[in-house]
C-alpha positions as protocol buffer text, in pm:
chain_id: "A"
residue {
  index: 1
  type: UNK
  ca { x: 11164 y: 21727 z: 26949 }
}
residue {
  index: 2
  type: UNK
  ca { x: 11256 y: 21843 z: 27302 }
}
residue {
  index: 3
  type: UNK
  ca { x: 11574 y: 21634 z: 27300 }
}
residue {
  index: 4
  type: UNK
  ca { x: 11674 y: 21788 z: 26969 }
}
residue {
  index: 5
  type: UNK
  ca { x: 11612 y: 22140 z: 27101 }
}
residue {
  index: 6
  type: UNK
  ca { x: 11808 y: 22069 z: 27421 }
}
residue {
  index: 7
  type: UNK
  ca { x: 12098 y: 21921 z: 27223 }
}
residue {
  index: 8
  type: UNK
  ca { x: 12103 y: 22225 z: 26994 }
}
residue {
  index: 9
  type: UNK
  ca { x: 12099 y: 22461 z: 27293 }
}
residue {
  index: 10
  type: UNK
  ca { x: 12386 y: 22273 z: 27461 }
}
residue {
  index: 11
  type: UNK
  ca { x: 12594 y: 22271 z: 27142 }
}
residue {
  index: 12
  type: UNK
  ca { x: 12531 y: 22644 z: 27092 }
}
residue {
  index: 13
  type: UNK
  ca { x: 12629 y: 22718 z: 27452 }
}
residue {
  index: 14
  type: UNK
  ca { x: 12950 y: 22517 z: 27423 }
}
residue {
  index: 15
  type: UNK
  ca { x: 13047 y: 22676 z: 27092 }
}
residue {
  index: 16
  type: UNK
  ca { x: 12980 y: 23027 z: 27213 }
}
residue {
  index: 17
  type: UNK
  ca { x: 13148 y: 22977 z: 27550 }
}
residue {
  index: 18
  type: UNK
  ca { x: 13465 y: 22880 z: 27363 }
}
residue {
  index: 19
  type: UNK
  ca { x: 13462 y: 23218 z: 27187 }
}
residue {
  index: 20
  type: UNK
  ca { x: 13430 y: 23403 z: 27518 }
}
residue {
  index: 21
  type: UNK
  ca { x: 13082 y: 23544 z: 27469 }
}
residue {
  index: 22
  type: UNK
  ca { x: 12865 y: 23381 z: 27732 }
}
residue {
  index: 23
  type: UNK
  ca { x: 12613 y: 23662 z: 27710 }
}
residue {
  index: 24
  type: UNK
  ca { x: 12546 y: 23580 z: 27346 }
}
residue {
  index: 25
  type: UNK
  ca { x: 12497 y: 23216 z: 27445 }
}
residue {
  index: 26
  type: UNK
  ca { x: 12244 y: 23322 z: 27707 }
}
residue {
  index: 27
  type: UNK
  ca { x: 12067 y: 23525 z: 27441 }
}
residue {
  index: 28
  type: UNK
  ca { x: 12060 y: 23232 z: 27196 }
}
residue {
  index: 29
  type: UNK
  ca { x: 11933 y: 22988 z: 27457 }
}
residue {
  index: 30
  type: UNK
  ca { x: 11726 y: 23219 z: 27677 }
}
residue {
  index: 31
  type: UNK
  ca { x: 11521 y: 23398 z: 27415 }
}
residue {
  index: 32
  type: UNK
  ca { x: 11456 y: 23750 z: 27308 }
}
residue {
  index: 33
  type: UNK
  ca { x: 11417 y: 23916 z: 27651 }
}
residue {
  index: 34
  type: UNK
  ca { x: 11783 y: 23861 z: 27743 }
}
residue {
  index: 35
  type: UNK
  ca { x: 11890 y: 23971 z: 27394 }
}
residue {
  index: 36
  type: UNK
  ca { x: 11705 y: 24300 z: 27419 }
}
residue {
  index: 37
  type: UNK
  ca { x: 11859 y: 24378 z: 27759 }
}
residue {
  index: 38
  type: UNK
  ca { x: 12206 y: 24299 z: 27623 }
}
residue {
  index: 39
  type: UNK
  ca { x: 12167 y: 24527 z: 27321 }
}
residue {
  index: 40
  type: UNK
  ca { x: 12004 y: 24811 z: 27511 }
}
residue {
  index: 41
  type: UNK
  ca { x: 12262 y: 24800 z: 27791 }
}
residue {
  index: 42
  type: UNK
  ca { x: 12548 y: 24900 z: 27557 }
}
residue {
  index: 43
  type: UNK
  ca { x: 12611 y: 25274 z: 27552 }
}
residue {
  index: 44
  type: UNK
  ca { x: 12779 y: 25420 z: 27242 }
}
residue {
  index: 45
  type: UNK
  ca { x: 12916 y: 25764 z: 27163 }
}
residue {
  index: 46
  type: UNK
  ca { x: 13132 y: 25902 z: 26882 }
}
residue {
  index: 47
  type: UNK
  ca { x: 13435 y: 26108 z: 26987 }
}
residue {
  index: 48
  type: UNK
  ca { x: 13687 y: 26316 z: 26793 }
}
residue {
  index: 49
  type: UNK
  ca { x: 14018 y: 26132 z: 26760 }
}
residue {
  index: 50
  type: UNK
  ca { x: 14170 y: 25827 z: 26599 }
}
residue {
  index: 51
  type: UNK
  ca { x: 14159 y: 25485 z: 26766 }
}
residue {
  index: 52
  type: UNK
  ca { x: 14508 y: 25510 z: 26921 }
}
residue {
  index: 53
  type: UNK
  ca { x: 14441 y: 25858 z: 27068 }
}
residue {
  index: 54
  type: UNK
  ca { x: 14102 y: 25744 z: 27196 }
}
residue {
  index: 55
  type: UNK
  ca { x: 14252 y: 25427 z: 27348 }
}
residue {
  index: 56
  type: UNK
  ca { x: 14515 y: 25633 z: 27533 }
}
residue {
  index: 57
  type: UNK
  ca { x: 14247 y: 25876 z: 27652 }
}
residue {
  index: 58
  type: UNK
  ca { x: 14027 y: 25584 z: 27760 }
}
residue {
  index: 59
  type: UNK
  ca { x: 14306 y: 25422 z: 27961 }
}
residue {
  index: 60
  type: UNK
  ca { x: 14379 y: 25757 z: 28131 }
}
residue {
  index: 61
  type: UNK
  ca { x: 14007 y: 25817 z: 28195 }
}
residue {
  index: 62
  type: UNK
  ca { x: 13965 y: 25474 z: 28352 }
}
residue {
  index: 63
  type: UNK
  ca { x: 14267 y: 25536 z: 28574 }
}
residue {
  index: 64
  type: UNK
  ca { x: 14126 y: 25876 z: 28676 }
}
residue {
  index: 65
  type: UNK
  ca { x: 13793 y: 25719 z: 28773 }
}
residue {
  index: 66
  type: UNK
  ca { x: 13956 y: 25433 z: 28965 }
}
residue {
  index: 67
  type: UNK
  ca { x: 13888 y: 25150 z: 28718 }
}
residue {
  index: 68
  type: UNK
  ca { x: 14231 y: 25063 z: 28573 }
}
residue {
  index: 69
  type: UNK
  ca { x: 14227 y: 24843 z: 28264 }
}
residue {
  index: 70
  type: UNK
  ca { x: 14264 y: 24470 z: 28313 }
}
residue {
  index: 71
  type: UNK
  ca { x: 14320 y: 24374 z: 27947 }
}
residue {
  index: 72
  type: UNK
  ca { x: 14355 y: 24569 z: 27627 }
}
residue {
  index: 73
  type: UNK
  ca { x: 14380 y: 24484 z: 27260 }
}
residue {
  index: 74
  type: UNK
  ca { x: 14422 y: 24793 z: 27043 }
}
residue {
  index: 75
  type: UNK
  ca { x: 14472 y: 24788 z: 26667 }
}
residue {
  index: 76
  type: UNK
  ca { x: 14479 y: 25053 z: 26397 }
}
residue {
  index: 77
  type: UNK
  ca { x: 14106 y: 25046 z: 26324 }
}
residue {
  index: 78
  type: UNK
  ca { x: 13959 y: 24916 z: 26648 }
}
residue {
  index: 79
  type: UNK
  ca { x: 14018 y: 24773 z: 26988 }
}
residue {
  index: 80
  type: UNK
  ca { x: 13882 y: 24645 z: 27315 }
}
residue {
  index: 81
  type: UNK
  ca { x: 13959 y: 24739 z: 27674 }
}
residue {
  index: 82
  type: UNK
  ca { x: 13839 y: 24531 z: 27971 }
}
residue {
  index: 83
  type: UNK
  ca { x: 13829 y: 24656 z: 28329 }
}
residue {
  index: 84
  type: UNK
  ca { x: 13647 y: 24600 z: 28658 }
}
residue {
  index: 85
  type: UNK
  ca { x: 13449 y: 24849 z: 28860 }
}
residue {
  index: 86
  type: UNK
  ca { x: 13555 y: 24902 z: 29224 }
}
residue {
  index: 87
  type: UNK
  ca { x: 13256 y: 24689 z: 29335 }
}
residue {
  index: 88
  type: UNK
  ca { x: 13356 y: 24398 z: 29106 }
}
residue {
  index: 89
  type: UNK
  ca { x: 13135 y: 24440 z: 28799 }
}
residue {
  index: 90
  type: UNK
  ca { x: 13292 y: 24376 z: 28457 }
}
residue {
  index: 91
  type: UNK
  ca { x: 13336 y: 24669 z: 28219 }
}
residue {
  index: 92
  type: UNK
  ca { x: 13406 y: 24633 z: 27847 }
}
residue {
  index: 93
  type: UNK
  ca { x: 13488 y: 24921 z: 27615 }
}
residue {
  index: 94
  type: UNK
  ca { x: 13518 y: 24868 z: 27243 }
}
residue {
  index: 95
  type: UNK
  ca { x: 13661 y: 25119 z: 26997 }
}
residue {
  index: 96
  type: UNK
  ca { x: 13583 y: 25137 z: 26625 }
}
residue {
  index: 97
  type: UNK
  ca { x: 13731 y: 25377 z: 26372 }
}
residue {
  index: 98
  type: UNK
  ca { x: 13476 y: 25576 z: 26171 }
}
residue {
  index: 99
  type: UNK
  ca { x: 13584 y: 25672 z: 25822 }
}
residue {
  index: 100
  type: UNK
  ca { x: 13518 y: 26030 z: 25722 }
}
residue {
  index: 101
  type: UNK
  ca { x: 13345 y: 26132 z: 25403 }
}
residue {
  index: 102
  type: UNK
  ca { x: 13659 y: 26309 z: 25285 }
}
residue {
  index: 103
  type: UNK
  ca { x: 14031 y: 26275 z: 25362 }
}
residue {
  index: 104
  type: UNK
  ca { x: 14032 y: 26624 z: 25515 }
}
residue {
  index: 105
  type: UNK
  ca { x: 13773 y: 26529 z: 25777 }
}
residue {
  index: 106
  type: UNK
  ca { x: 13932 y: 26469 z: 26121 }
}
residue {
  index: 107
  type: UNK
  ca { x: 13928 y: 26110 z: 26248 }
}
residue {
  index: 108
  type: UNK
  ca { x: 13649 y: 25988 z: 26474 }
}
residue {
  index: 109
  type: UNK
  ca { x: 13607 y: 25680 z: 26690 }
}
residue {
  index: 110
  type: UNK
  ca { x: 13290 y: 25512 z: 26807 }
}
residue {
  index: 111
  type: UNK
  ca { x: 13321 y: 25413 z: 27174 }
}
residue {
  index: 112
  type: UNK
  ca { x: 13091 y: 25140 z: 27306 }
}
residue {
  index: 113
  type: UNK
  ca { x: 13065 y: 25083 z: 27682 }
}
residue {
  index: 114
  type: UNK
  ca { x: 12906 y: 24787 z: 27857 }
}
residue {
  index: 115
  type: UNK
  ca { x: 12876 y: 24752 z: 28237 }
}
residue {
  index: 116
  type: UNK
  ca { x: 12790 y: 24396 z: 28335 }
}
residue {
  index: 117
  type: UNK
  ca { x: 12501 y: 24221 z: 28162 }
}
residue {
  index: 118
  type: UNK
  ca { x: 12252 y: 24509 z: 28157 }
}
residue {
  index: 119
  type: UNK
  ca { x: 12464 y: 24826 z: 28140 }
}
residue {
  index: 120
  type: UNK
  ca { x: 12471 y: 25144 z: 28347 }
}
residue {
  index: 121
  type: UNK
  ca { x: 12393 y: 25457 z: 28149 }
}
residue {
  index: 122
  type: UNK
  ca { x: 12504 y: 25710 z: 28412 }
}
residue {
  index: 123
  type: UNK
  ca { x: 12842 y: 25538 z: 28463 }
}
residue {
  index: 124
  type: UNK
  ca { x: 12884 y: 25507 z: 28086 }
}
residue {
  index: 125
  type: UNK
  ca { x: 12815 y: 25879 z: 28040 }
}
residue {
  index: 126
  type: UNK
  ca { x: 13066 y: 25956 z: 28316 }
}
residue {
  index: 127
  type: UNK
  ca { x: 13336 y: 25753 z: 28140 }
}
residue {
  index: 128
  type: UNK
  ca { x: 13258 y: 25914 z: 27802 }
}
residue {
  index: 129
  type: UNK
  ca { x: 13285 y: 26262 z: 27958 }
}
residue {
  index: 130
  type: UNK
  ca { x: 13624 y: 26171 z: 28109 }
}
residue {
  index: 131
  type: UNK
  ca { x: 13743 y: 26025 z: 27775 }
}
residue {
  index: 132
  type: UNK
  ca { x: 13644 y: 26348 z: 27596 }
}
residue {
  index: 133
  type: UNK
  ca { x: 13824 y: 26550 z: 27865 }
}
residue {
  index: 134
  type: UNK
  ca { x: 14138 y: 26338 z: 27820 }
}
residue {
  index: 135
  type: UNK
  ca { x: 14121 y: 26377 z: 27440 }
}
residue {
  index: 136
  type: UNK
  ca { x: 14113 y: 26756 z: 27482 }
}
residue {
  index: 137
  type: UNK
  ca { x: 14372 y: 26759 z: 27765 }
}
residue {
  index: 138
  type: UNK
  ca { x: 14603 y: 26459 z: 27713 }
}
residue {
  index: 139
  type: UNK
  ca { x: 14877 y: 26583 z: 27945 }
}
residue {
  index: 140
  type: UNK
  ca { x: 14645 y: 26705 z: 28218 }
}
residue {
  index: 141
  type: UNK
  ca { x: 14681 y: 26551 z: 28558 }
}
residue {
  index: 142
  type: UNK
  ca { x: 14377 y: 26474 z: 28770 }
}
residue {
  index: 143
  type: UNK
  ca { x: 14306 y: 26717 z: 29053 }
}
residue {
  index: 144
  type: UNK
  ca { x: 14535 y: 26665 z: 29348 }
}
residue {
  index: 145
  type: UNK
  ca { x: 14457 y: 26694 z: 29717 }
}
residue {
  index: 146
  type: UNK
  ca { x: 14482 y: 27050 z: 29848 }
}
residue {
  index: 147
  type: UNK
  ca { x: 14829 y: 27143 z: 29970 }
}
residue {
  index: 148
  type: UNK
  ca { x: 14901 y: 27109 z: 30340 }
}
residue {
  index: 149
  type: UNK
  ca { x: 14938 y: 27433 z: 30537 }
}
residue {
  index: 150
  type: UNK
  ca { x: 15297 y: 27531 z: 30617 }
}
residue {
  index: 151
  type: UNK
  ca { x: 15436 y: 27422 z: 30951 }
}
residue {
  index: 152
  type: UNK
  ca { x: 15396 y: 27667 z: 31236 }
}
residue {
  index: 153
  type: UNK
  ca { x: 15735 y: 27823 z: 31315 }
}
residue {
  index: 154
  type: UNK
  ca { x: 15870 y: 27773 z: 31665 }
}
residue {
  index: 155
  type: UNK
  ca { x: 16147 y: 27948 z: 31858 }
}
residue {
  index: 156
  type: UNK
  ca { x: 16348 y: 27627 z: 31890 }
}
residue {
  index: 157
  type: UNK
  ca { x: 16664 y: 27590 z: 31683 }
}
residue {
  index: 158
  type: UNK
  ca { x: 16669 y: 27315 z: 31416 }
}
residue {
  index: 159
  type: UNK
  ca { x: 16818 y: 26982 z: 31517 }
}
residue {
  index: 160
  type: UNK
  ca { x: 17178 y: 26921 z: 31420 }
}
residue {
  index: 161
  type: UNK
  ca { x: 17249 y: 26640 z: 31176 }
}
């Protein structure tokens, strides 16, 4: 029985690793504790805007925060954006279009954020806040460094060219 269970676990790990979801493989093999941490570590929020607008706002928000996107795959009804935190942790953001109850209802997108294997709620909330800011202010530029004071005038004539 143990050989059968081990063979099943190895086959599941190989199959799932080929699809790119090692965390799901760890959940299948490791038991329910890892699965609960994986599910609970994903932060989701619904924002006003279609998937394309939200993807653009997300890319701008990540750039503002200093986590430029590594990979992106955006479609009409959903997408995924992968990035890395400055200290090397993986970040995955998935976007899903939410259909309104009526055609007049403005579009909405569900944004799911995952930091590493267990998530980071405060960082996720920070990214969501920046995404919402970028949706409201798409052309806004991030705050710049304060301007330098003007040069102190001297009595010397300017140098000739």
